[in-house]
C-alpha beads as a LAMMPS data file, in Angstrom:
LAMMPS data file: protein, C-alpha beads

76 atoms
75 bonds

1 atom types
1 bond types

-500.0 500.0 xlo xhi
-500.0 500.0 ylo yhi
-500.0 500.0 zlo zhi

Masses

1 110.0

Atoms # bond

1 1 1 342.414 347.284 -88.555
2 1 1 345.394 347.778 -90.812
3 1 1 347.193 344.701 -92.072
4 1 1 350.794 344.368 -90.960
5 1 1 351.889 344.044 -94.595
6 1 1 350.756 347.555 -95.407
7 1 1 352.541 349.262 -92.477
8 1 1 355.789 351.102 -92.910
9 1 1 358.925 350.140 -90.989
10 1 1 358.574 353.118 -88.662
11 1 1 354.935 352.201 -87.957
12 1 1 355.935 348.609 -87.209
13 1 1 358.667 349.796 -84.819
14 1 1 356.179 352.078 -83.073
15 1 1 353.688 349.211 -82.806
16 1 1 356.371 346.962 -81.306
17 1 1 357.349 349.676 -78.810
18 1 1 353.720 350.135 -77.792
19 1 1 353.245 346.386 -77.432
20 1 1 356.321 346.163 -75.176
21 1 1 355.062 349.065 -73.070
22 1 1 351.680 347.389 -72.708
23 1 1 353.304 344.103 -71.663
24 1 1 355.473 345.953 -69.128
25 1 1 352.449 347.770 -67.679
26 1 1 350.431 344.526 -67.544
27 1 1 353.296 342.876 -65.625
28 1 1 353.367 345.773 -63.166
29 1 1 349.609 345.605 -62.744
30 1 1 349.739 341.860 -62.173
31 1 1 352.373 342.276 -59.468
32 1 1 350.226 344.887 -57.720
33 1 1 347.049 342.848 -57.979
34 1 1 348.715 339.717 -56.601
35 1 1 349.930 341.588 -53.523
36 1 1 346.611 343.293 -52.749
37 1 1 344.364 340.444 -53.769
38 1 1 341.925 339.470 -51.053
39 1 1 341.715 335.776 -50.224
40 1 1 338.588 334.270 -51.637
41 1 1 336.063 332.785 -49.293
42 1 1 335.983 329.047 -49.424
43 1 1 333.031 327.798 -51.364
44 1 1 330.432 325.915 -49.432
45 1 1 330.346 322.237 -50.098
46 1 1 327.016 320.761 -51.009
47 1 1 325.503 318.835 -48.199
48 1 1 324.737 315.276 -49.103
49 1 1 321.572 313.683 -47.830
50 1 1 321.711 310.146 -46.533
51 1 1 319.490 307.497 -48.064
52 1 1 317.577 307.133 -44.808
53 1 1 316.978 310.882 -44.629
54 1 1 315.709 310.894 -48.197
55 1 1 313.436 307.935 -47.393
56 1 1 311.964 309.774 -44.383
57 1 1 311.247 312.849 -46.501
58 1 1 309.640 310.737 -49.229
59 1 1 307.493 308.895 -46.671
60 1 1 306.343 312.184 -45.145
61 1 1 305.448 313.528 -48.603
62 1 1 303.465 310.381 -49.383
63 1 1 301.640 310.744 -46.066
64 1 1 300.763 314.383 -46.808
65 1 1 299.433 313.486 -50.241
66 1 1 297.428 310.635 -48.759
67 1 1 295.755 313.143 -46.407
68 1 1 295.011 315.474 -49.328
69 1 1 293.495 312.637 -51.366
70 1 1 291.455 311.407 -48.376
71 1 1 290.122 314.905 -47.741
72 1 1 289.155 315.203 -51.397
73 1 1 287.209 311.938 -51.355
74 1 1 285.274 313.044 -48.252
75 1 1 284.053 316.140 -50.089
76 1 1 282.602 314.163 -52.964

Bonds

1 1 1 2
2 1 2 3
3 1 3 4
4 1 4 5
5 1 5 6
6 1 6 7
7 1 7 8
8 1 8 9
9 1 9 10
10 1 10 11
11 1 11 12
12 1 12 13
13 1 13 14
14 1 14 15
15 1 15 16
16 1 16 17
17 1 17 18
18 1 18 19
19 1 19 20
20 1 20 21
21 1 21 22
22 1 22 23
23 1 23 24
24 1 24 25
25 1 25 26
26 1 26 27
27 1 27 28
28 1 28 29
29 1 29 30
30 1 30 31
31 1 31 32
32 1 32 33
33 1 33 34
34 1 34 35
35 1 35 36
36 1 36 37
37 1 37 38
38 1 38 39
39 1 39 40
40 1 40 41
41 1 41 42
42 1 42 43
43 1 43 44
44 1 44 45
45 1 45 46
46 1 46 47
47 1 47 48
48 1 48 49
49 1 49 50
50 1 50 51
51 1 51 52
52 1 52 53
53 1 53 54
54 1 54 55
55 1 55 56
56 1 56 57
57 1 57 58
58 1 58 59
59 1 59 60
60 1 60 61
61 1 61 62
62 1 62 63
63 1 63 64
64 1 64 65
65 1 65 66
66 1 66 67
67 1 67 68
68 1 68 69
69 1 69 70
70 1 70 71
71 1 71 72
72 1 72 73
73 1 73 74
74 1 74 75
75 1 75 76
């Protein structure tokens, strides 16, 4: 990219004009997008598990593993 110091006055004026046109077009685009923008779906909240529910799940897992260990000892 060319440094601004090395540009002529006419090139700087043209660059400023282009920059203003870009800003104007971006503003127009933003106004269009805001009008036609679809509402976003609300994000789902994470469901929190109660301590008692977590305890029941942990107890069930311990019971399943106890069965697995008992079945393994019977085979030996």
